[in-house]
C-alpha positions in Angstrom: 83.8 51.4 123.7 86.4 50.0 121.4 89.7 51.9 120.7 90.1 52.9 117.2 93.3 51.5 115.6 95.6 54.4 114.7 97.2 52.5 111.8 94.0 51.9 109.8 94.3 53.8 106.7 97.9 54.6 107.0 100.6 53.3 104.7 103.2 50.7 105.6 105.9 53.4 105.2 104.1 55.5 107.8 103.9 52.5 110.1 107.6 51.7 109.7 108.5 55.3 110.2 106.5 55.4 113.4 108.3 52.3 114.6 111.7 53.8 113.8 112.6 51.1 111.3 111.8 52.5 107.9 115.4 52.9 106.7 116.5 49.6 108.0 113.7 47.8 106.3 114.3 49.6 103.0 118.0 48.8 103.1 117.1 45.0 103.9 114.7 44.9 101.0 117.1 46.5 98.6 119.8 44.1 99.5 117.4 41.2 99.2 116.5 42.3 95.6 120.2 42.8 94.7 121.1 39.4 95.9 118.2 37.9 93.9 119.2 39.8 90.8 122.9 38.5 91.1 121.7 34.9 91.6 119.3 35.2 88.7 122.1 36.5 86.5 124.4 33.8 87.6 121.8 31.1 86.8 121.1 32.6 83.4 124.8 32.7 82.5 125.4 29.2 84.1 128.0 30.5 86.5 128.5 28.5 89.7 129.7 30.1 93.0 133.3 29.0 92.6 133.5 30.6 89.1 131.7 33.7 90.4 134.1 34.2 93.2 137.1 33.7 90.8 135.6 36.3 88.5 135.1 38.7 91.4 138.6 38.0 92.7 137.2 37.2 96.1 136.5 34.3 98.4 133.6 32.0 98.3 132.6 33.2 101.8 132.5 36.9 100.6 130.2 35.7 97.7 128.0 33.8 100.1 127.6 37.0 102.3 126.7 38.9 99.1 124.1 36.4 98.2 122.7 36.1 101.7 119.6 38.3 101.8 119.9 38.7 105.6 123.5 40.2 105.4 123.1 43.8 104.7 126.7 45.0 105.2 127.9 44.6 101.6 130.2 47.2 100.0 129.6 49.1 96.8 132.8 47.7 95.6 131.7 44.1 96.1 128.3 44.9 94.4 130.2 46.4 91.4 132.5 43.4 91.2 129.5 41.1 91.1 127.7 43.1 88.4 130.8 43.0 86.2 131.3 39.3 86.8 127.9 38.6 85.3 128.3 41.1 82.5 126.0 43.8 84.1 126.4 47.3 85.5 125.4 48.6 88.8 123.4 51.8 88.9 122.6 53.6 92.1 120.7 56.9 92.2 119.1 59.2 94.7 115.4 59.6 94.1 
C-alpha cells in the first residue's frame, strides 16, 4: 500500500511553515523584488551604478549588495536612499 503524500492539497505557505523557513523565504522574495524594482527604475532613468552610488552617498560595493537578490541584510535606510535616488518613495506596511 502506498503512503499518502501529506503535502498534496496544501499550500506552499503551509509547506514552508512546516519546514520552518516561511519567514526566511518571504524575506528573500521581498528583497529580490525590491532589488529588481531598483534596477528597473535605474534603467528607466538611465542611471548607471556609479551615478546611483553617488546619488545615494554610498559606495559601489554597498549598491552591489542592495542589487544582489541573494543578499538579504539591507537596511531600511539604504532602501530609502535608493528610492530617493531614483525619484521614488519607499512604502512599508504591515498587512
